[in-house]
C-alpha positions as CSV (number, residue, x, y, z in Angstrom):
1,M,-44.8,65.5,37.3
2,E,-42.8,68.6,37.8
3,Q,-39.6,66.6,37.0
4,L,-41.0,65.1,33.8
5,P,-40.3,68.0,31.4
6,G,-36.7,68.2,32.6
7,Q,-36.2,64.5,32.2
8,L,-37.7,64.6,28.7
9,D,-35.4,67.4,27.8
10,R,-32.4,65.4,29.0
11,V,-33.5,62.3,27.1
12,T,-34.1,64.3,24.0
13,K,-30.7,65.9,24.3
14,Q,-29.0,62.6,24.8
15,T,-30.9,61.1,21.8
16,G,-29.7,64.0,19.7
17,E,-26.1,63.4,20.8
18,L,-26.5,59.7,20.1
19,I,-27.8,60.4,16.6
20,D,-24.9,62.8,16.0
21,T,-22.4,60.2,17.2
22,S,-24.1,57.6,15.0
23,K,-23.8,59.9,11.9
24,D,-20.1,60.5,12.6
25,T,-19.5,56.7,13.1
26,L,-21.4,55.9,9.9
27,A,-19.5,58.6,7.9
28,D,-16.2,57.1,9.3
29,V,-17.3,53.6,8.3
30,N,-18.2,54.7,4.8
31,E,-14.9,56.5,4.4
32,K,-13.0,53.3,5.4
33,L,-15.1,51.2,3.1
34,R,-14.3,53.5,0.2
35,A,-10.6,53.1,1.0
36,L,-11.0,49.3,1.1
37,S,-13.1,49.0,-2.0
38,P,-10.2,48.9,-4.4
39,L,-8.7,46.1,-2.3
40,F,-12.0,44.1,-2.6
41,Y,-11.9,44.6,-6.4
42,I,-8.3,43.4,-6.5
43,V,-9.1,40.3,-4.5
44,G,-12.1,39.7,-6.7
45,D,-10.0,40.0,-9.8
46,I,-7.3,37.7,-8.4
47,G,-10.1,35.2,-7.6
48,D,-11.5,35.4,-11.2
49,T,-8.0,35.1,-12.7
50,T,-7.2,32.1,-10.5
51,R,-10.5,30.4,-11.4
52,K,-9.8,31.0,-15.1
53,L,-6.2,29.6,-14.8
54,S,-7.4,26.6,-12.9
55,S,-10.1,26.0,-15.6
56,S,-7.5,26.3,-18.3
57,L,-5.2,23.8,-16.5
58,V,-8.1,21.4,-16.1
59,D,-8.9,21.7,-19.8
60,A,-5.2,21.2,-20.8
61,T,-4.9,18.2,-18.4
62,N,-8.0,16.6,-19.9
63,A,-6.7,17.1,-23.4
64,V,-3.4,15.5,-22.5
65,K,-5.2,12.7,-20.8
66,K,-7.4,12.1,-23.8
67,N,-4.4,12.2,-26.2
68,T,-2.4,9.9,-24.0
69,S,-5.2,7.4,-23.8
70,E,-5.7,7.5,-27.6
71,G,-1.9,7.2,-28.1
72,K,-1.8,4.3,-25.6
73,E,-4.6,2.5,-27.5
74,I,-2.8,3.0,-30.8
75,T,0.5,1.8,-29.3
76,R,-1.2,-1.2,-27.8
77,K,-2.7,-2.1,-31.2
78,R,0.7,-1.6,-32.9
79,D,2.5,-3.7,-30.3
80,L,0.0,-6.5,-30.9
81,S,0.5,-6.4,-34.7
82,G,4.2,-6.3,-34.1
83,L,3.8,-9.4,-32.0
84,Y,1.7,-11.1,-34.6
85,G,4.3,-10.2,-37.3
86,A,7.1,-11.7,-35.2
87,L,5.1,-14.9,-34.6
88,A,4.4,-15.1,-38.3
89,I,8.1,-14.8,-39.1
90,C,9.0,-17.4,-36.6
91,Y,6.3,-19.8,-38.0
92,Y,7.6,-19.1,-41.6
93,W,11.3,-19.9,-40.5
94,K,10.2,-23.0,-38.7
95,Q,8.3,-24.2,-41.8
96,K,11.3,-23.4,-44.0
97,R,13.7,-25.2,-41.7
98,N,11.4,-28.3,-41.6
99,A,11.2,-28.3,-45.4
100,K,15.1,-28.1,-45.6
101,K,15.4,-31.0,-43.2
102,T,13.0,-33.0,-45.2
103,L,14.9,-32.3,-48.4
104,Q,18.2,-33.3,-46.8
105,Q,16.8,-36.6,-45.5
106,E,15.5,-37.5,-48.9
107,Y,19.0,-37.2,-50.5
């Protein structure tokens, strides 16, 4: 029992030193975090900018894709009408040639 007060004094002193060291460590950590905060803001801004750029590129790509598919559909339709026109001309020429042959055979 006689040693108990001395031991309690040592434990109390060590606890106080530990608290002081913890305060110093916490102050150091806070100072380093304040120094790093601008870096975190910069990285965050870069991330936002990259996200916006990617979103813009996706929108542009989708617009081109839509315009391309619409253009492809129109081209496809025009190609078919061009084909139908060519077939009609060929049919007309054939009919004209057959009529000519018929007239020649009659004379």
